[in-house]
C-alpha angles and dihedrals in degrees: 000000000000126000096266089051089052094050091047092050090051090048092050090047092050090050089051096047098040092044093227134085115278116193144149095032117166126212085255095059107123106227096209099032101039101030099031097230116181129190094275091049091049091052089051091047093050092049092047094049090046091053092044098049104026093237122134116227112224108210088204091056097044120092131182086248089068093061098044096099141359088258095056093044092047090050088052094049089046091052092048091050089051090051089049089052093046093238099123 
């Protein structure tokens, strides 16, 4: 899964969780400030991304900084994908 695929996956997950179309996000989009995520929508986002990508989110590994922007969350997802594939 390349970077663009990861970003599209996150965007689709956000649309599903927030129950509204989410499009045109940039890597600088702030998940909490711009999209108004809250704790329950974050949980839904994590579960939806896990299902879509096959990664397992480790709560001990996840930090609030991973969820600040599309960029930081995409970085986290890419790192998790590499771990799942045994590449890191």
